[in-house]
C-alpha positions in Angstrom: 68.5 -7.6 -0.7 71.6 -7.4 1.4 72.6 -10.4 3.4 70.9 -9.9 6.7 67.4 -9.9 4.9 68.1 -13.1 3.1 69.1 -14.7 6.2 65.8 -13.8 7.6 64.0 -14.9 4.8 66.0 -18.5 5.1 65.1 -18.8 8.7 61.4 -18.2 8.2 61.3 -20.4 5.2 63.2 -23.0 7.1 60.6 -23.0 9.9 57.6 -23.2 7.0 59.3 -26.1 5.8 59.4 -27.5 9.6 56.0 -27.1 10.0 55.0 -28.7 6.5 57.4 -31.8 7.4 55.7 -32.3 10.5 52.5 -32.0 8.6 53.2 -34.6 6.4 51.6 -35.4 3.0 48.2 -35.9 4.9 48.4 -32.6 6.5 49.1 -31.0 3.9 46.3 -32.1 1.5 44.3 -31.3 4.6 45.7 -27.9 5.0 45.2 -27.4 1.2 41.4 -28.8 1.5 40.6 -27.0 4.4 40.8 -23.7 2.4 37.7 -23.8 0.6 36.0 -25.2 3.7 37.0 -22.6 5.7 35.6 -19.8 2.9 32.2 -22.3 2.9 32.2 -22.1 6.7 33.2 -18.4 6.8 30.1 -17.6 4.2 27.7 -19.9 6.5 28.7 -17.8 9.5 28.3 -14.5 7.8 24.9 -15.9 6.4 23.9 -17.1 9.5 24.7 -13.4 11.2 23.0 -11.5 8.4 19.6 -13.6 8.5 19.6 -13.2 12.2 20.1 -9.4 11.5 16.9 -9.8 8.8 14.9 -11.5 11.0 15.5 -8.6 13.6 14.5 -6.1 11.0 11.6 -7.6 10.1 10.4 -8.5 13.6 11.0 -4.8 14.3 9.0 -3.9 10.8 6.1 -6.3 12.1 6.0 -4.5 15.3 5.8 -1.0 13.6 3.1 -2.1 10.8 1.1 -3.6 13.6 1.6 -0.3 15.3 0.7 1.6 12.6 -2.5 -1.1 11.9 -3.4 -0.5 15.3 -3.4 3.5 14.9 -5.2 3.4 11.6 -7.7 1.1 12.9 -8.2 3.9 16.3 -8.3 6.4 13.5 -11.0 4.8 11.5 -12.7 4.1 14.5 -12.9 8.0 15.7 -14.0 9.0 12.3 -16.8 6.4 12.4 -18.0 7.7 15.3 -17.6 11.1 14.6 -19.7 10.3 11.8 -22.4 8.4 13.2 -22.7 10.9 16.1 -23.3 13.4 13.0 -25.3 11.7 11.3 -27.6 10.9 14.3 -27.9 14.9 15.0 -28.7 15.2 11.3 -31.6 12.7 11.6 -32.6 14.5 15.0 -32.5 18.1 13.5 -34.2 16.7 10.8 -37.0 14.7 13.1 -37.6 18.1 14.9 -37.9 20.2 11.5 -40.8 17.6 10.4 -42.4 17.7 13.8 -42.5 21.7 13.0 -43.7 21.4 10.1 -46.2 19.1 10.8 -47.1 21.8 13.6 -47.3 24.1 11.1 -49.7 22.4 8.9 -52.0 21.1 11.8 -51.9 25.0 12.8 -52.8 26.2 9.1 -55.8 23.6 8.8 -57.2 24.8 12.5 -56.7 28.5 11.3 -58.6 27.5 7.8 -61.4 25.9 10.1 -61.5 29.3 12.4 -61.6 31.6 9.2 -64.2 29.4 7.8 -66.3 29.6 10.9 -66.1 33.2 11.3 -67.0 33.6 7.8 -70.2 31.5 8.4 -70.8 33.9 11.4 -70.2 36.6 9.3 -72.3 35.7 6.3 -75.6 35.6 9.1 -74.1 39.3 10.2 -74.3 40.4 6.3 -77.6 38.7 6.1 -79.2 40.1 9.1 -77.8 43.6 8.1 -79.0 43.1 4.7 -82.5 42.4 6.1 -82.7 45.0 8.5 -81.8 47.8 5.8 -84.3 46.1 3.5 -87.1 46.4 6.3 -85.3 50.1 6.7 -85.9 50.9 3.2 -89.5 49.4 3.2 -90.4 51.6 6.2 -88.6 54.3 4.6 -90.5 54.0 1.3 -93.7 53.6 3.2 -93.5 56.7 5.1 -92.6 58.5 1.9 -95.5 57.1 -0.2 -97.5 58.2 2.6 -96.3 61.8 2.3 -94.8 61.9 5.4 -91.2 61.3 4.6 -87.8 63.5 4.4 -87.8 63.4 0.6 -90.3 65.8 0.1 -88.6 68.1 2.7 -90.5 67.8 5.6 -89.6 66.8 8.8 
């Protein structure tokens, strides 16, 4: 250190000593004790700003969660509505198929009744034809036994 630097350092120290002399013992004690208080005050200010920032982040996160919840609720409602519509369509289709099946069985019952009536009618025709053939045979046999039949080669 040269002489000029020493002189400047002494002037600075003289200024500090004059300030400390003006503060006195009480001011000096107050200055020493204010250091930790200023640190605590600085920590409190920093913590306050951090809590304000955290509250803002929490509010933004809560708003985002509410929006996501609303989207999920709307999506679930849309899916439920689609499921309900599909289920109703299936029930309608099943009902239509059931009605068609019922009609099919009713038609089959009616067809069976008609076949029964037809069979009874054909039975009468078959019985009538059988009796007519029996009478024809009896007539032919009677003719043959009298010798006038075609079985003997006569016309």
